[in-house]
C-alpha positions as CSV (number, residue, x, y, z in Angstrom):
1,M,100.6,-154.1,-32.9
2,Y,99.2,-150.9,-34.3
3,D,95.5,-151.4,-33.6
4,D,96.2,-152.3,-30.0
5,E,98.1,-149.0,-29.7
6,I,95.1,-147.1,-31.2
7,R,92.7,-148.8,-28.8
8,S,94.9,-147.9,-25.9
9,R,94.7,-144.3,-26.8
10,R,90.9,-144.6,-27.2
11,H,90.8,-146.2,-23.8
12,Y,92.8,-143.4,-22.2
13,D,90.4,-140.8,-23.8
14,A,87.3,-142.7,-22.7
15,R,88.7,-143.1,-19.2
16,A,89.3,-139.3,-19.0
17,R,85.7,-138.7,-20.1
18,W,84.5,-141.3,-17.6
19,Y,86.1,-139.4,-14.7
20,D,84.8,-136.1,-15.9
21,W,81.2,-137.4,-16.0
22,A,81.6,-139.2,-12.7
23,N,82.6,-136.0,-11.0
24,R,79.6,-134.2,-12.6
25,L,77.2,-136.9,-11.4
26,A,78.7,-137.0,-8.0
27,A,78.1,-133.3,-7.6
28,L,74.4,-133.6,-8.3
29,S,72.0,-133.8,-5.4
30,R,71.5,-137.4,-4.1
31,F,74.3,-138.7,-6.4
32,G,77.3,-139.8,-4.4
33,A,80.5,-141.2,-5.9
34,K,79.4,-144.8,-5.6
35,T,76.0,-144.2,-7.2
36,A,77.6,-142.2,-10.0
37,G,80.1,-145.0,-10.6
38,N,77.4,-147.6,-10.8
39,V,75.4,-145.6,-13.3
40,L,78.4,-145.0,-15.5
41,R,79.4,-148.6,-15.4
42,G,76.0,-149.6,-16.6
43,I,76.1,-147.1,-19.5
44,A,79.6,-148.3,-20.4
45,A,78.4,-151.9,-20.5
46,L,75.5,-151.0,-22.8
47,R,77.8,-148.9,-25.0
48,S,80.4,-151.7,-25.2
49,A,77.7,-154.3,-26.3
50,S,76.4,-151.9,-28.9
51,E,79.9,-151.4,-30.4
52,L,80.4,-155.1,-31.0
53,R,79.2,-157.0,-34.0
54,L,79.2,-160.7,-35.0
55,L,81.8,-161.9,-37.5
56,H,79.5,-162.3,-40.5
57,H,78.2,-158.8,-40.1
58,A,81.8,-157.5,-39.7
59,L,82.9,-159.5,-42.8
60,E,80.2,-158.0,-44.9
61,E,80.9,-154.5,-43.7
62,A,84.7,-154.9,-44.1
63,R,84.4,-156.1,-47.7
64,G,82.4,-153.0,-48.6
65,V,85.0,-150.7,-46.9
66,Q,87.8,-152.6,-48.6
67,R,86.3,-151.9,-52.0
68,A,85.8,-148.2,-51.1
69,L,89.4,-147.8,-49.9
70,A,90.7,-149.6,-53.0
71,A,89.0,-147.1,-55.2
72,L,90.7,-144.0,-53.7
73,P,93.4,-142.3,-55.8
74,G,96.9,-143.4,-54.9
75,V,95.9,-146.6,-53.3
76,L,97.8,-149.6,-54.7
77,R,96.5,-152.4,-52.4
78,V,94.1,-152.9,-49.5
79,E,94.1,-156.0,-47.3
80,L,91.8,-157.0,-44.4
81,A,93.7,-157.4,-41.1
82,G,93.0,-157.6,-37.4
83,S,90.4,-159.7,-35.6
84,V,88.3,-160.1,-38.7
85,R,91.1,-161.7,-40.6
86,R,91.8,-163.9,-37.6
87,R,88.2,-164.9,-37.6
88,R,87.4,-163.9,-34.1
89,E,83.7,-164.5,-33.2
90,V,82.9,-160.9,-32.0
91,I,84.4,-157.8,-33.6
92,S,84.8,-154.2,-32.5
93,D,86.8,-152.3,-35.1
94,L,87.7,-153.1,-38.7
95,D,91.4,-153.2,-39.5
96,F,93.1,-152.8,-42.8
97,V,96.5,-152.3,-44.4
98,V,96.5,-149.8,-47.2
99,G,99.4,-149.7,-49.6
100,H,100.1,-146.5,-51.4
101,A,102.8,-145.1,-53.7
102,R,105.9,-143.6,-52.3
103,G,105.4,-140.0,-51.1
104,A,101.6,-140.2,-51.5
105,R,100.7,-140.5,-47.8
106,E,99.6,-136.9,-47.3
107,Q,97.5,-136.9,-50.5
108,L,95.9,-140.2,-49.3
109,L,95.0,-138.7,-45.9
110,R,93.3,-135.8,-47.7
111,H,91.3,-138.3,-49.8
112,L,90.4,-140.3,-46.8
113,S,89.1,-137.2,-44.9
114,E,86.9,-136.3,-47.9
115,A,85.6,-139.8,-48.4
116,P,81.8,-140.2,-48.3
117,G,80.4,-141.0,-44.9
118,V,83.7,-140.2,-43.0
119,T,82.8,-137.9,-40.0
120,E,86.1,-138.1,-38.1
121,L,89.8,-138.8,-39.0
122,A,92.7,-139.2,-36.6
123,A,96.2,-139.9,-37.8
124,A,99.0,-141.1,-35.6
125,G,102.3,-142.3,-37.0
126,G,101.6,-144.6,-39.9
127,S,98.1,-145.4,-38.9
128,V,94.8,-143.6,-39.3
129,T,91.4,-144.1,-37.6
130,L,88.2,-143.3,-39.5
131,R,84.8,-143.0,-38.0
132,F,81.8,-143.2,-40.3
133,A,78.4,-141.6,-40.0
134,G,76.8,-145.0,-39.2
135,G,79.2,-145.6,-36.3
136,T,81.7,-147.9,-38.0
137,V,85.3,-147.4,-36.9
138,V,88.1,-148.3,-39.2
139,D,91.7,-148.6,-38.3
140,A,94.1,-148.5,-41.3
141,L,97.8,-148.8,-41.4
142,L,99.2,-146.8,-44.3
143,T,102.4,-148.2,-45.8
144,E,104.5,-148.2,-48.9
145,P,104.9,-151.3,-51.0
146,E,108.3,-152.4,-49.7
147,T,107.0,-152.5,-46.1
148,F,103.5,-153.8,-46.8
149,G,104.3,-157.4,-45.7
150,L,105.7,-156.3,-42.3
151,G,102.7,-154.0,-41.7
152,W,100.2,-156.8,-42.6
153,V,101.8,-159.2,-40.2
154,R,101.7,-156.6,-37.4
155,A,98.1,-155.5,-38.2
156,T,96.8,-159.0,-38.4
157,G,98.2,-160.9,-35.4
158,A,97.2,-160.5,-31.8
159,A,99.6,-158.5,-29.7
160,A,101.1,-161.6,-28.2
161,H,101.8,-163.0,-31.7
162,W,103.8,-160.0,-32.7
163,E,105.7,-159.9,-29.4
164,Q,106.8,-163.5,-29.9
165,L,107.9,-162.7,-33.5
166,A,109.8,-159.6,-32.2
167,A,111.5,-161.7,-29.5
168,L,112.5,-164.3,-32.0
169,A,114.0,-161.6,-34.2
170,R,116.0,-160.2,-31.3
171,Q,117.2,-163.7,-30.4
172,R,118.4,-164.3,-34.0
173,D,119.6,-160.7,-34.5
174,V,117.3,-160.2,-37.4
175,P,116.2,-156.6,-38.1
176,L,112.5,-156.1,-38.7
177,E,112.4,-152.3,-39.1
178,G,114.1,-150.5,-41.9
179,V,114.2,-153.6,-44.1
180,A,112.1,-154.3,-47.2
181,Y,109.4,-157.0,-46.5
182,P,106.8,-156.6,-49.3
183,E,105.0,-159.8,-48.4
184,E,104.1,-161.5,-45.2
185,A,106.0,-164.7,-46.1
186,D,109.2,-162.6,-46.3
187,V,108.8,-161.7,-42.6
188,Y,108.3,-165.3,-41.5
189,A,111.1,-166.6,-43.8
190,V,113.7,-164.2,-42.4
191,L,112.9,-165.6,-39.0
192,G,113.2,-169.2,-40.2
193,L,109.5,-169.8,-40.0
194,P,106.9,-171.0,-42.5
195,W,104.0,-168.6,-43.2
196,I,101.6,-168.9,-40.3
197,P,97.8,-168.9,-41.3
198,P,96.1,-165.8,-39.9
199,E,93.5,-167.8,-37.9
200,L,96.3,-169.1,-35.7
201,R,98.0,-165.8,-34.9
202,E,96.8,-165.5,-31.3
203,G,100.1,-165.9,-29.5
204,D,99.0,-169.3,-28.2
205,G,101.9,-171.6,-29.3
206,E,101.8,-171.1,-33.1
207,V,105.2,-169.5,-33.3
208,A,106.8,-172.3,-31.3
209,A,105.0,-174.9,-33.4
210,A,106.1,-173.2,-36.6
211,A,109.7,-173.1,-35.4
212,A,109.5,-176.8,-34.6
213,G,107.9,-177.7,-37.9
214,R,104.7,-178.7,-36.1
215,L,102.1,-176.4,-37.6
216,P,98.9,-178.2,-38.6
217,N,97.9,-178.5,-42.2
218,L,94.6,-176.7,-41.7
219,V,91.4,-177.9,-43.2
220,E,90.5,-176.0,-46.4
221,P,87.2,-175.3,-48.2
222,R,88.2,-177.7,-50.9
223,D,88.4,-180.5,-48.4
224,L,84.7,-180.4,-47.5
225,R,82.7,-183.0,-49.3
226,G,79.4,-183.0,-47.4
227,L,77.1,-180.4,-45.9
228,L,75.7,-181.2,-42.5
229,H,72.9,-179.9,-40.3
230,V,70.2,-178.5,-42.6
231,H,66.5,-178.1,-42.0
232,T,63.8,-178.6,-44.6
233,N,60.2,-177.5,-44.9
234,Y,59.4,-180.6,-42.8
235,S,60.3,-178.6,-39.8
236,D,61.3,-174.9,-39.6
237,G,63.2,-174.7,-42.9
238,T,62.0,-173.2,-46.1
239,T,63.8,-175.5,-48.6
240,T,62.6,-178.9,-49.9
241,V,64.7,-182.0,-49.9
242,L,65.2,-181.8,-53.7
243,D,66.2,-178.1,-53.6
244,W,68.8,-178.9,-50.9
245,A,70.2,-181.7,-53.0
246,E,70.4,-179.6,-56.2
247,S,71.9,-176.6,-54.4
248,C,74.5,-178.6,-52.6
249,R,75.5,-180.4,-55.8
250,Q,75.8,-177.1,-57.6
251,A,78.0,-175.8,-54.8
252,G,80.4,-178.8,-55.2
253,Y,79.3,-181.0,-52.4
254,E,78.9,-184.8,-52.8
255,W,76.3,-185.3,-50.1
256,V,74.0,-183.5,-47.7
257,G,72.8,-184.6,-44.3
258,I,69.2,-183.6,-43.7
259,T,68.5,-182.9,-40.0
260,D,65.0,-181.5,-39.2
261,H,64.0,-180.9,-35.6
262,S,62.4,-183.8,-33.8
263,Q,58.8,-183.8,-32.6
264,S,59.4,-182.3,-29.2
265,S,60.5,-179.0,-30.7
266,P,57.2,-177.2,-31.3
267,Y,59.2,-173.9,-31.6
268,G,61.0,-175.5,-34.5
269,G,58.0,-177.1,-36.2
270,G,59.3,-180.5,-35.1
271,L,58.9,-183.4,-37.5
272,A,56.2,-185.7,-36.1
273,A,57.0,-189.3,-35.8
274,A,54.2,-190.2,-38.2
275,D,55.7,-188.0,-40.9
276,V,59.2,-189.5,-40.7
277,P,58.4,-192.4,-43.2
278,R,57.0,-189.8,-45.7
279,Q,60.2,-187.7,-45.5
280,H,62.4,-190.8,-45.9
281,A,60.4,-191.9,-48.9
282,E,60.9,-188.4,-50.4
283,I,64.7,-188.7,-49.7
284,D,64.8,-192.1,-51.4
285,A,63.0,-190.6,-54.5
286,V,65.5,-187.8,-54.7
287,N,68.4,-190.2,-54.4
288,R,67.0,-192.2,-57.3
289,Q,66.6,-189.0,-59.3
290,L,70.1,-187.6,-58.9
291,D,73.4,-189.1,-60.1
292,A,76.6,-188.9,-58.2
293,F,75.0,-187.2,-55.2
294,R,73.4,-188.5,-52.0
295,V,71.0,-187.3,-49.5
296,L,71.4,-188.8,-46.0
297,K,68.6,-189.3,-43.5
298,G,69.5,-187.5,-40.4
299,V,67.6,-185.7,-37.6
300,E,68.4,-183.1,-34.9
301,A,66.9,-184.9,-32.0
302,D,66.2,-183.0,-28.8
303,I,68.0,-184.1,-25.6
304,M,65.1,-184.3,-23.2
305,P,65.6,-183.1,-19.6
306,D,66.1,-186.7,-18.4
307,G,68.8,-187.3,-21.0
308,S,66.8,-189.5,-23.3
309,L,66.6,-188.7,-27.0
310,D,63.4,-187.6,-28.6
311,Y,61.4,-190.2,-30.6
312,G,62.9,-193.2,-28.8
313,R,64.7,-196.3,-30.3
314,A,62.0,-197.5,-32.8
315,V,61.9,-194.2,-34.7
316,L,65.6,-193.4,-34.3
317,D,66.6,-196.7,-35.8
318,G,65.2,-195.5,-39.2
319,F,67.7,-192.6,-39.4
320,D,71.2,-192.8,-40.9
321,F,72.6,-190.6,-38.2
322,V,71.5,-188.5,-35.3
323,I,72.6,-185.0,-34.1
324,A,71.4,-184.6,-30.5
325,S,71.1,-181.1,-29.1
326,V,69.8,-179.3,-26.0
327,H,67.0,-176.9,-26.8
328,T,65.2,-176.4,-23.5
329,R,65.7,-176.0,-19.7
330,F,69.0,-174.0,-20.1
331,T,68.9,-173.0,-16.4
332,M,69.6,-176.4,-15.1
333,T,72.5,-176.6,-12.6
334,E,75.9,-177.7,-13.8
335,R,75.4,-181.1,-12.3
336,E,71.9,-181.6,-13.8
337,M,72.9,-180.4,-17.2
338,T,76.1,-182.5,-17.2
339,E,74.2,-185.6,-16.3
340,R,71.6,-184.9,-18.9
341,V,74.1,-184.7,-21.7
342,L,76.2,-187.6,-20.4
343,T,73.1,-189.8,-20.3
344,A,72.2,-188.8,-23.9
345,M,75.8,-189.8,-24.9
346,D,75.1,-193.4,-23.7
347,D,72.5,-193.7,-26.5
348,P,74.3,-195.4,-29.5
349,H,72.1,-193.5,-31.9
350,L,73.8,-190.3,-31.0
351,S,76.4,-189.6,-33.7
352,I,77.1,-185.9,-33.1
353,L,76.6,-183.7,-30.1
354,G,75.0,-180.5,-31.5
355,H,76.0,-176.9,-30.4
356,P,77.4,-178.3,-27.2
357,T,77.3,-175.2,-25.0
358,G,74.0,-173.6,-26.1
359,R,75.4,-170.1,-26.4
360,L,74.1,-167.3,-28.5
361,L,76.7,-164.7,-29.0
362,L,75.9,-161.2,-27.5
363,S,72.6,-162.7,-26.3
364,R,72.8,-165.8,-24.2
365,E,75.6,-167.2,-22.1
366,P,76.5,-170.9,-22.4
367,Y,74.6,-173.1,-20.0
368,A,76.4,-174.5,-17.0
369,I,78.0,-177.9,-17.9
370,D,81.2,-179.8,-17.1
371,L,82.8,-179.8,-20.5
372,D,85.8,-181.8,-19.4
373,R,83.6,-184.8,-18.6
374,V,81.6,-184.3,-21.9
375,F,84.8,-184.2,-23.9
376,R,86.3,-187.2,-22.2
377,K,83.2,-189.2,-22.8
378,A,83.1,-188.1,-26.5
379,A,86.6,-189.4,-26.9
380,D,85.8,-192.7,-25.1
381,R,82.5,-193.3,-27.0
382,G,83.5,-192.1,-30.5
383,I,81.0,-189.3,-30.5
384,A,81.7,-186.3,-32.7
385,L,81.3,-182.7,-31.4
386,E,79.7,-180.1,-33.6
387,V,81.1,-176.8,-34.6
388,N,77.8,-175.1,-35.2
389,A,78.4,-172.5,-37.9
390,D,75.3,-170.4,-37.3
391,P,77.0,-167.0,-36.9
392,H,75.0,-166.3,-33.8
393,R,76.2,-169.5,-32.2
394,Q,79.7,-170.4,-33.3
395,D,79.5,-173.3,-30.9
396,L,81.9,-174.9,-30.1
397,D,84.1,-172.0,-29.3
398,W,87.4,-172.2,-31.2
399,R,89.4,-172.4,-27.9
400,L,87.4,-175.5,-27.0
401,V,87.8,-177.0,-30.5
402,R,91.5,-177.1,-29.9
403,Q,90.9,-178.9,-26.6
404,V,88.8,-181.6,-28.2
405,R,91.3,-181.9,-31.1
406,D,94.0,-182.7,-28.6
407,L,91.8,-185.5,-27.2
408,G,91.4,-187.0,-30.6
409,V,87.7,-186.3,-30.9
410,A,86.2,-185.9,-34.4
411,V,84.4,-182.7,-35.3
412,S,81.6,-181.9,-37.7
413,I,80.9,-178.5,-39.2
414,G,77.2,-177.9,-39.0
415,A,75.7,-175.2,-41.2
416,D,72.5,-175.2,-39.1
417,A,70.9,-173.8,-42.3
418,H,67.2,-173.2,-42.6
419,S,67.4,-172.0,-46.2
420,V,69.9,-172.3,-49.1
421,G,71.3,-169.0,-48.1
422,G,72.4,-170.6,-44.8
423,M,75.0,-172.6,-46.8
424,A,77.2,-169.5,-46.4
425,N,77.5,-170.3,-42.7
426,V,80.1,-172.9,-43.6
427,E,82.6,-170.1,-44.1
428,I,82.1,-169.2,-40.4
429,G,82.4,-172.8,-39.3
430,L,85.5,-173.4,-41.3
431,G,87.1,-170.4,-39.6
432,I,86.3,-171.8,-36.2
433,A,87.7,-175.2,-37.2
434,R,90.9,-173.6,-38.5
435,K,91.3,-171.5,-35.4
436,G,91.0,-174.7,-33.4
437,W,94.0,-176.1,-35.4
438,L,91.9,-178.8,-37.1
439,E,93.2,-180.7,-40.1
440,A,91.0,-182.3,-42.8
441,G,91.2,-185.8,-41.3
442,Q,89.6,-184.5,-38.0
443,V,86.5,-183.1,-39.7
444,L,83.6,-185.5,-40.6
445,N,82.5,-183.3,-43.5
446,T,85.7,-184.2,-45.4
447,R,84.7,-187.8,-45.7
448,D,82.7,-189.3,-48.6
449,A,79.1,-190.3,-47.7
450,D,80.1,-193.9,-46.9
451,G,83.0,-192.7,-44.7
452,F,80.7,-190.4,-42.8
453,L,78.0,-193.1,-42.4
454,A,80.7,-195.5,-41.1
455,H,81.0,-193.1,-38.1
456,A,77.4,-193.5,-37.2
457,R,77.4,-197.3,-37.8
458,R,80.3,-197.7,-35.5
459,R,78.3,-195.9,-32.8
460,R,75.3,-198.2,-33.4
461,G,77.6,-201.2,-33.3
462,G,79.1,-200.2,-30.0
463,A,82.7,-200.2,-31.2
464,S,85.1,-198.0,-29.3
465,W,86.5,-194.9,-30.9
466,A,90.0,-196.3,-30.7
467,A,89.0,-199.4,-32.6
468,A,87.3,-197.3,-35.3
469,L,90.5,-195.4,-36.1
């Protein structure tokens, strides 16, 4: 894959510079080779972190670069590729495939070198690396129309995905180079495969599944009927119940699940138990006011250190559903945290386990917890696990989503939105769900309001997950 090759060259150059600086530091008074190495490793770690960006920032930046590239003379088509198109959670470089007219490559290179903000250009083979004044690095594969599809496949998939396709081509004696493949589907078709969605192209079984006719029919934006996990001005949100309802209805949703923080979350302006009846009365009033739309009474209840749910039974009985999350004491031992969460899962009010690992990307590691035990209990008790779509969380990790999918555990996509603008988080959550091979039927948001509430009622009734299916 071309972007892996470019990064290998960068790695070689960086390593050469590393040895040069190590030798210089080691030559200084009181700087031995070991000390110099430790200093440089610390610098490298900081530099690596500073070069990474979260997916939502990368998407925004990439779309701007895409528009700029498309406006250059001689450019016929520009498509996003690489890890952004695969919806990886953390991004380094931005990757594109740029289609140009025949014989126009040299002219395009000149235009690229003169583009506003470009401070460095390096061309190698059919690819070019651009560095912008703000530090953004762009890798672009330049290709003519007849080879655009092949280039897009190579530039999108992880190296392992391309290697598996190439191996299949050798096995079936199918030439990939020197043949016209204007679209991605042409490449997969000549190999006897259906088009593989970009999110799956990680080299983790998707080629074999495609060959066997077992690719999942991934959940699509149009499948989502309800928006879950939103905060109002009753806790730390800025949006009223009515504004949430109207905004969701305008966006095409049929229902919204309100989930303000519970009272033990002073950092989140937790909803006091005494204010719950007032909020519920407001929700009832909004439901009477709106036609063909429903607001559901939910809460994001804290899982207390002892595993109990905030509020207790008397208050929790008044909610339609409960998302339960850990918000404190992240430094518990694995045994303590696991028992804390497993105890909470014994409470029949708990419908959905919120952001199950507590991670904040590039900021906070997941807390120690035995996820195998948590996942097995979720499967046994019929508890859904959240894909928290906050771009800083993206929790569950997509690798774990696939694991819970294989256990038959339902998943909810939670926007974790504190304003109407947070509805955009759903795009991030949908990408995680798709990377986890989820189909529509495995996502609670694809149900109508009654279907979603049936999940919570089965929990309250003590029915097993198997009996609920």
